[in-house]
C-alpha positions as CSV (number, residue, x, y, z in Angstrom):
1,M,-24.3,-19.8,0.3
2,K,-23.2,-16.3,-1.0
3,V,-20.0,-16.8,0.9
4,V,-19.3,-20.2,-1.0
5,S,-20.2,-18.8,-4.2
6,K,-17.6,-16.1,-3.8
7,N,-14.7,-18.5,-2.6
8,S,-14.4,-21.6,-4.6
9,R,-12.1,-23.0,-2.1
10,L,-14.8,-23.6,0.5
11,G,-17.1,-26.7,0.3
12,L,-20.2,-27.7,1.6
13,P,-20.8,-30.9,3.7
14,N,-23.3,-33.6,3.2
15,E,-25.3,-32.7,6.2
16,F,-26.2,-29.5,4.4
17,F,-27.7,-31.3,1.5
18,V,-29.4,-33.6,3.7
19,F,-31.1,-30.5,5.5
20,L,-32.1,-29.0,2.0
21,N,-33.9,-32.2,1.2
22,D,-35.7,-32.6,4.5
23,V,-37.0,-29.1,4.3
24,E,-38.8,-29.8,1.3
25,A,-39.7,-33.6,1.8
26,V,-40.5,-33.6,5.4
27,H,-41.3,-30.1,7.0
28,L,-43.0,-28.4,4.1
29,A,-44.9,-31.6,3.0
30,K,-46.6,-31.9,6.3
31,L,-49.1,-29.0,5.4
32,T,-51.7,-29.9,3.0
33,T,-53.3,-27.6,0.4
34,S,-56.3,-27.3,2.5
35,E,-54.3,-26.6,5.6
36,V,-52.3,-23.9,3.8
37,K,-55.8,-22.3,2.7
38,K,-56.6,-22.0,6.4
39,L,-53.6,-19.8,7.2
40,E,-53.8,-16.2,7.3
41,K,-52.9,-14.2,4.3
42,D,-49.4,-13.2,5.3
43,A,-48.6,-16.7,6.9
44,A,-49.7,-18.3,3.4
45,K,-47.8,-16.0,1.3
46,A,-44.6,-16.5,3.5
47,F,-45.3,-20.4,3.3
48,N,-45.6,-20.4,-0.6
49,A,-42.6,-18.1,-1.1
50,L,-40.5,-20.7,1.4
51,R,-41.7,-23.6,-0.7
52,Q,-40.9,-22.1,-3.9
53,K,-37.4,-21.1,-2.6
54,A,-36.9,-24.7,-1.3
55,R,-37.8,-26.2,-4.8
56,K,-35.4,-23.8,-6.6
57,V,-32.5,-24.4,-4.5
58,N,-33.1,-28.2,-4.4
59,S,-33.2,-28.2,-8.1
60,T,-29.9,-26.4,-8.5
61,Y,-28.3,-29.0,-6.2
62,S,-30.3,-32.0,-7.1
63,L,-27.2,-34.1,-8.0
64,E,-25.5,-33.0,-4.6
65,I,-28.7,-34.0,-2.9
66,K,-29.0,-37.2,-4.5
67,R,-25.6,-38.2,-3.5
68,A,-25.9,-37.0,0.0
69,T,-29.1,-39.0,0.6
70,A,-28.1,-42.1,-1.4
71,T,-26.9,-45.3,0.2
72,E,-23.7,-47.0,-0.4
73,E,-25.2,-49.2,-3.1
74,E,-26.9,-46.4,-4.8
75,L,-23.5,-44.4,-5.0
76,E,-21.7,-47.4,-6.5
77,Q,-24.5,-47.4,-9.2
78,F,-23.9,-43.8,-10.2
79,S,-22.4,-43.5,-13.6
80,A,-19.0,-41.7,-14.2
81,S,-21.1,-38.9,-16.1
82,E,-23.2,-38.3,-12.8
83,K,-20.2,-37.8,-10.5
84,L,-19.4,-34.5,-9.3
85,K,-16.3,-33.1,-10.7
86,L,-14.8,-31.0,-8.2
87,P,-11.9,-28.6,-8.8
88,K,-8.4,-29.4,-7.7
89,F,-6.3,-26.7,-6.2
90,G,-2.5,-26.3,-5.6
91,K,-1.5,-27.1,-9.2
92,I,-1.1,-24.9,-12.4
93,E,-4.4,-26.0,-13.6
94,D,-6.2,-24.0,-10.9
95,I,-10.1,-23.6,-11.5
96,V,-11.5,-20.1,-10.8
97,R,-15.2,-19.4,-10.8
98,G,-15.9,-16.0,-12.1
99,E,-19.1,-14.0,-11.6
100,S,-20.8,-15.5,-14.6
101,S,-20.4,-18.7,-12.9
102,K,-18.3,-20.2,-15.8
103,V,-15.3,-22.3,-15.0
104,I,-12.0,-20.8,-16.1
105,E,-9.0,-22.9,-16.3
106,L,-5.8,-20.9,-15.7
107,T,-2.8,-22.1,-18.0
108,P,0.1,-20.5,-19.5
109,E,-1.9,-20.3,-23.0
110,N,-4.5,-18.3,-21.7
111,L,-2.7,-15.9,-19.4
112,T,-2.6,-13.0,-21.5
113,R,-6.2,-13.3,-22.3
114,K,-7.1,-13.5,-18.2
115,L,-4.6,-10.7,-17.5
116,L,-6.4,-8.6,-20.1
117,E,-9.7,-9.2,-18.5
118,I,-8.6,-8.2,-15.1
119,V,-7.0,-5.0,-16.5
120,V,-10.0,-3.9,-18.4
121,S,-12.2,-4.6,-15.2
122,R,-10.2,-2.1,-13.2
123,G,-12.3,0.7,-12.2
124,K,-15.7,-1.1,-12.8
125,K,-18.5,-1.5,-10.3
126,N,-19.2,-4.8,-8.7
127,V,-15.7,-6.2,-9.3
128,D,-14.2,-8.4,-6.7
129,R,-10.6,-7.1,-6.4
130,H,-9.6,-9.7,-3.9
131,E,-10.4,-12.4,-6.2
132,N,-8.5,-10.6,-9.2
133,L,-5.7,-10.4,-6.8
134,N,-5.8,-13.9,-6.0
135,I,-5.8,-14.7,-9.7
136,L,-2.9,-12.5,-10.5
137,R,-0.7,-14.4,-7.7
138,K,-1.8,-17.5,-9.5
139,L,-0.6,-16.2,-12.7
140,Y,2.8,-15.0,-11.8
141,P,4.4,-18.4,-11.6
142,M,3.0,-19.3,-15.1
143,A,4.6,-16.3,-16.8
144,T,7.6,-17.5,-19.0
145,S,9.2,-14.1,-19.9
146,S,10.3,-11.0,-18.0
147,E,7.7,-9.0,-20.1
148,Q,4.8,-10.9,-18.7
149,K,5.9,-11.1,-15.2
150,I,6.3,-7.2,-15.4
151,Q,2.7,-7.0,-16.9
152,I,1.3,-9.3,-14.0
153,L,3.1,-7.2,-11.2
154,N,2.0,-4.1,-12.7
155,A,-1.6,-5.1,-12.5
156,Q,-1.1,-6.9,-9.1
157,I,0.4,-3.5,-7.6
158,S,-2.4,-1.5,-9.0
159,T,-5.0,-4.0,-7.6
160,E,-3.3,-3.8,-4.1
161,F,-3.6,0.1,-4.2
162,D,-7.1,0.1,-5.3
163,I,-8.2,-2.3,-2.6
164,T,-6.9,0.3,-0.2
165,S,-8.3,3.3,-1.8
166,L,-11.9,1.7,-1.9
167,G,-11.8,0.2,1.7
168,T,-13.2,1.6,4.9
169,S,-9.6,1.8,6.4
170,S,-7.7,5.1,6.0
171,Y,-4.3,3.1,5.4
172,M,-3.2,0.0,3.9
173,T,-2.9,-3.3,6.4
174,H,0.6,-4.4,6.9
175,S,0.0,-7.5,5.0
176,L,-1.1,-5.8,1.8
177,W,1.6,-2.9,2.2
178,N,4.1,-5.7,2.4
179,S,3.1,-7.6,-0.5
180,A,3.0,-4.5,-2.7
181,L,6.5,-3.6,-1.4
182,Q,7.8,-7.1,-2.3
183,N,6.0,-6.8,-5.7
184,I,7.8,-3.5,-6.4
185,K,11.2,-5.1,-5.6
186,L,10.6,-8.0,-7.9
187,M,9.7,-5.4,-10.6
188,L,12.7,-3.4,-10.0
189,E,15.1,-6.5,-10.3
190,L,13.1,-7.4,-13.4
191,L,13.6,-3.8,-15.0
192,L,17.4,-3.8,-14.1
193,S,18.0,-7.4,-15.3
194,D,17.9,-6.4,-19.1
195,S,18.7,-3.2,-20.7
196,K,15.9,-3.3,-23.0
197,F,13.4,-2.2,-20.2
198,Y,15.1,1.2,-19.8
199,S,15.7,1.9,-23.6
200,Q,13.7,5.0,-23.5
201,P,13.8,7.7,-20.6
202,E,10.9,8.3,-18.4
203,E,10.2,11.8,-19.4
204,T,9.4,10.6,-22.9
205,G,6.9,8.0,-21.9
206,V,3.1,7.9,-21.6
207,K,1.3,9.6,-18.9
208,T,4.1,11.6,-17.5
209,E,3.6,14.7,-15.6
210,T,4.9,16.8,-18.8
211,S,4.2,14.6,-21.8
212,T,1.3,12.8,-23.1
213,D,2.8,11.1,-26.3
214,D,1.7,7.8,-27.3
215,V,4.8,5.7,-26.9
216,D,4.8,2.2,-25.6
217,G,7.3,1.3,-22.7
218,F,7.0,4.4,-20.3
219,A,9.4,3.8,-17.4
220,G,10.4,0.6,-19.0
221,L,6.9,-1.0,-18.3
222,P,5.3,-3.0,-21.2
223,T,1.7,-2.2,-22.1
224,V,-1.2,-4.4,-21.6
225,A,-4.3,-3.3,-23.9
226,G,-3.0,0.2,-23.8
227,I,-2.7,0.5,-20.1
228,R,0.7,1.8,-18.7
229,G,2.2,2.2,-15.5
230,S,4.7,4.6,-13.9
231,F,7.3,2.8,-11.6
232,S,8.3,6.1,-10.0
233,S,4.5,6.6,-9.1
234,Y,4.7,3.1,-7.3
235,L,7.6,4.2,-5.3
236,Y,6.0,7.4,-4.2
237,R,2.7,5.7,-3.3
238,I,4.2,2.8,-1.2
239,D,6.1,5.6,0.6
240,D,3.1,7.5,1.1
241,E,1.2,4.7,2.4
242,Y,3.8,3.8,4.8
243,L,3.7,7.2,6.5
244,R,-0.1,7.2,6.3
245,A,-0.1,3.9,8.1
246,L,2.3,5.2,11.0
247,Q,0.0,8.3,11.3
248,S,-3.0,6.3,11.8
249,I,-2.0,3.4,14.1
250,D,-1.4,3.4,17.7
251,S,2.2,3.8,18.2
252,H,2.1,1.1,20.9
253,S,0.7,-1.5,18.8
254,N,2.4,-4.6,17.3
255,E,1.2,-3.5,13.9
256,Y,3.3,-0.1,14.3
257,M,6.4,-2.1,15.2
258,E,5.7,-4.4,12.1
259,F,5.8,-1.2,9.8
260,L,9.0,0.1,11.4
261,K,10.9,-3.3,10.9
262,N,10.3,-2.9,7.1
263,E,11.5,0.6,6.9
264,P,15.1,-0.3,6.2
265,V,13.8,-2.6,3.3
266,L,11.5,0.4,2.0
267,A,14.6,2.6,2.4
268,S,16.9,0.0,0.5
269,T,14.3,-0.3,-2.2
270,L,14.1,3.5,-2.8
271,L,17.9,3.7,-2.9
272,K,18.4,0.9,-5.4
273,S,15.6,2.4,-7.6
274,C,18.2,5.2,-8.2
275,E,20.2,2.8,-10.7
276,F,17.0,2.5,-12.9
277,F,16.5,6.2,-12.9
278,V,20.1,6.8,-13.7
279,A,19.9,4.2,-16.5
280,I,16.7,5.8,-18.1
281,K,18.3,9.6,-17.6
282,S,15.3,10.7,-15.3
283,A,17.1,13.3,-13.0
284,D,13.7,14.4,-11.5
285,A,12.7,11.1,-10.4
286,E,16.2,10.2,-9.2
287,C,16.3,13.4,-7.1
288,N,12.9,12.7,-5.6
289,V,13.7,9.1,-4.7
290,V,16.8,10.1,-3.1
291,A,15.1,12.9,-1.0
292,R,12.4,10.4,0.1
293,F,15.3,7.9,1.1
294,F,16.9,10.5,3.1
295,E,13.7,11.2,5.0
296,H,13.8,7.7,6.3
297,T,17.4,7.9,7.7
298,Y,18.2,11.6,8.4
299,Y,17.0,11.3,12.0
300,K,19.3,8.3,12.7
301,D,22.6,8.5,14.0
302,D,25.5,6.8,12.2
303,A,25.7,4.1,14.7
304,S,22.2,3.1,14.2
305,L,22.4,3.0,10.2
306,S,25.5,0.7,10.5
307,N,23.4,-1.6,12.7
308,S,20.4,-1.7,10.5
309,G,22.0,-4.5,8.2
310,F,22.1,-2.3,5.1
311,N,25.0,-0.4,3.5
312,F,23.4,3.0,3.5
313,P,25.2,6.1,2.5
314,H,25.7,8.9,5.2
315,G,24.4,12.5,5.0
316,K,27.0,14.0,3.0
317,E,27.2,11.2,0.5
318,I,23.5,11.5,-0.1
319,Y,23.9,15.4,-0.6
320,E,26.7,14.9,-3.2
321,M,24.5,12.4,-5.2
322,V,21.9,15.0,-6.1
323,S,23.5,18.5,-5.4
324,E,24.0,19.1,-9.3
325,K,20.9,17.6,-10.5
326,A,18.2,18.5,-7.9
327,N,15.9,21.7,-8.3
328,E,16.0,24.1,-5.6
329,K,13.2,23.0,-3.4
330,I,14.8,19.4,-3.3
331,K,18.0,20.8,-2.6
332,Q,16.9,22.9,0.3
333,K,15.0,19.9,1.9
334,I,18.2,17.5,1.4
335,Q,20.3,20.4,3.2
336,L,18.0,20.7,6.0
337,C,17.8,17.1,6.5
338,L,21.7,17.1,6.5
339,V,21.9,19.8,9.0
340,Y,19.7,17.7,11.4
341,N,21.9,14.6,10.8
342,L,25.0,16.3,11.5
343,S,23.7,18.0,14.6
344,L,22.6,14.5,15.6
345,N,26.1,13.2,15.1
346,N,27.6,16.0,17.1
347,D,29.2,17.8,13.9
348,Y,27.9,21.2,15.1
349,K,30.5,23.1,13.1
350,S,29.6,21.5,9.6
351,A,25.8,21.7,10.4
352,R,26.0,25.6,11.3
353,E,28.0,26.4,8.1
354,I,25.4,24.5,5.9
355,F,22.6,26.4,7.7
356,I,24.3,29.5,7.3
357,S,25.4,29.1,3.6
358,G,21.9,28.1,2.7
359,R,20.4,31.3,4.4
360,F,17.5,29.4,5.5
361,Q,16.7,31.9,8.3
362,D,15.9,34.7,5.5
363,I,13.8,32.1,3.3
364,S,12.2,30.0,5.9
365,S,8.8,31.8,5.5
366,H,8.8,31.0,1.8
367,L,9.7,27.4,2.3
368,E,7.3,24.5,1.5
369,V,5.3,23.3,4.7
370,S,7.0,19.9,4.7
371,S,10.4,21.9,4.5
372,Q,9.5,24.3,7.1
373,I,8.6,21.4,9.5
374,I,12.3,19.9,8.8
375,Y,13.7,23.5,9.2
376,N,12.2,23.9,12.7
377,R,13.3,20.3,13.7
378,A,16.9,21.0,12.1
379,L,16.9,24.1,14.4
380,V,15.9,22.4,17.4
381,Q,18.6,19.5,16.8
382,M,21.3,22.1,16.4
383,A,20.5,23.7,19.7
384,I,20.4,20.3,21.4
385,C,23.8,19.6,20.0
386,A,25.3,23.2,21.0
387,F,23.9,22.2,24.4
388,R,25.9,18.9,24.6
389,L,29.1,20.8,23.4
390,G,28.5,23.6,26.1
391,L,27.7,26.4,23.6
392,I,24.8,27.8,25.8
393,K,24.4,31.1,23.9
394,D,24.2,29.5,20.7
395,C,21.6,27.0,22.1
396,Y,19.6,29.8,23.5
397,F,19.2,31.8,20.3
398,S,18.5,28.7,18.2
399,L,15.6,27.6,20.5
400,Q,14.2,31.2,21.1
401,E,12.0,31.2,17.9
402,I,10.4,27.9,18.7
403,C,9.9,28.0,22.3
404,S,8.8,31.7,22.5
405,S,5.9,30.9,20.1
406,G,4.0,29.0,22.6
407,R,3.1,26.1,20.3
408,P,6.3,24.1,19.8
409,K,4.3,20.8,19.3
410,E,2.7,22.2,16.5
411,L,5.9,23.8,14.7
412,L,7.6,20.3,15.0
413,A,4.5,18.7,13.4
414,Q,4.0,16.4,16.8
415,G,0.5,17.5,17.7
416,L,-2.1,20.1,16.8
417,Q,-2.7,22.8,19.7
418,G,-5.6,25.2,20.4
419,Q,-8.1,23.3,18.2
420,K,-10.9,24.1,20.4
421,F,-11.6,27.8,19.4
422,S,-9.8,27.5,15.9
423,D,-11.3,28.9,12.8
424,K,-9.8,26.1,10.7
425,T,-12.0,24.4,8.1
426,V,-12.6,20.6,8.2
427,E,-10.4,20.4,4.9
428,Q,-7.5,22.5,6.7
429,D,-7.5,20.4,9.8
430,R,-7.3,17.2,7.6
431,I,-4.4,18.5,5.6
432,D,-2.8,19.5,9.0
433,R,-3.1,16.1,10.5
434,Q,-1.6,14.4,7.3
435,R,1.5,16.6,7.9
436,Q,2.1,15.2,11.5
437,L,5.3,13.1,12.0
438,P,5.1,9.4,13.4
439,T,5.7,9.2,17.1
440,H,9.1,7.5,16.8
441,M,10.3,10.7,15.0
442,H,9.2,13.1,17.7
443,L,11.4,15.3,19.7
444,N,11.1,15.4,23.5
445,I,9.3,18.8,24.1
446,E,10.0,18.8,27.9
447,V,13.8,18.2,27.3
448,I,13.8,21.3,24.8
449,D,11.9,23.5,27.3
450,C,14.4,22.4,29.9
451,I,17.3,23.2,27.5
452,F,15.9,26.6,26.8
453,L,15.2,27.7,30.3
454,T,18.8,26.5,31.7
C-alpha cells in the first residue's frame, strides 16, 4: 500500500479488494465474542488490533471493495457519481498525488505555482525528490517562454544533484548524470538564443564568489521566489561528478564504458559554454571552463581527437584562447597539459621549449597538487617521446626524479603505495583517493621502468 501511495501510476487489482473483504467478513467473523475472550491476553490483543486495522482499511476502500465484489447487474446500477474517477496519464492534464493526498492538476496556468512549491521544498525533510523530478519533467513541455523553461531546468538540475548528495551511492548513476548533462545543454542553448539572458556579467550577479549584491538574473538565469542559480557551478559540478564516477566504478564494467562514451559530449558542452561566458564578460569562468575542457583532451593524440566526431581545437589553439586572460595557476596547468599533448604527438622540441620557459622544475614544489600530478605526467611523457626519438640521455634525466623515488604510481596519481604503516588520517586518505586518475588515463609503469633501465 505504501508503494502504491507514493506512485500514482501503480494500480491495485480487484483480487486485492476481494481479499480485504474476505479478511473481515470471513476470517475475522469466524470467532465470536465469547471465543475471543477465551484467548490468551497477547493473542486477544493482537486479534483486536488486526480487526480494527481491517475495518479501517475496508472503510477507506469501501467503494473499491463494493465494485470488486459486485455482480454484473449491480455494477450497471452504480450511478455516475459512485464510479471511480481514475487519473489519466500521457496527456498534459496529468494528475499528481502529493503528500497531503490532494489531487493537483498540472496545467500551463498553475505551472509557476507548482514550480514555486518544488523550489521552496528544496532542503526540507521528508520530501520525495524523485517525485519532484518527475513533476518537473512533466512541467517542461508546458512552458511557453524561454524564461519558464530556464526556471524549470534550473530546478531540475538542482534536484538531480540533490538526489545524488543525499543518496547512499558515492557517485551519480549514469542515467541521472546523463539527464543532468542534457538539461545543462538545453539551458545553454536557451541562454545563447537571446541576448537578454547575458545582459549582465556573472561577476555582478547574486551568489558569486566575490559579490553578494541583490540583483536578479545572475549568470543570465531568471529567479524563482528569490532562488538563484549559477550556470558555471552546474558545469563544474557535472564535470566533478564525471570524474568521481570513473574513480568509483570498476574500469571493466559496462557503466564505465557508458561514461566514457559521453566524455566528448561533456567536453563539447564545456567548450560551447565559453561563448556564453565571453558574452557576459566573465573571464575567470571562461578560463576555468577551458582548463577543464583541456583536461578531457590533453591525453589524446590528434588522430583520436579527429575521430571523435567533434571539431575540437588542438593544444596550442587552446593555450592561445586563455593565455592573456587566465591567472597564473590556470596558465601553468594549461601549459603542463600542452607539454604532455605535444610530447604525445612527438613534438619534443616544442614541448621542451614550453617546459623550460615556464621554469617548472624550479617551481614544481610550489604548484597545486593537481598541477603537480600533471607536471609528473608531462615529465614522463616527455621522456617517452625522447626515447621514441632516440634521445636516450634526455630520456634518462627526465625519468630519474620519478623512477628513483620508489613510488611512481603515487606520484602519477595511479594508486596509493605503502598504506599499511602510513601515518595519514582518514580525511587525508580520502583526499588522496579523490585525486586518483581514472584507469583509462593511466601510464604503463612497467614500460616507464623498462625505458629508465635501458
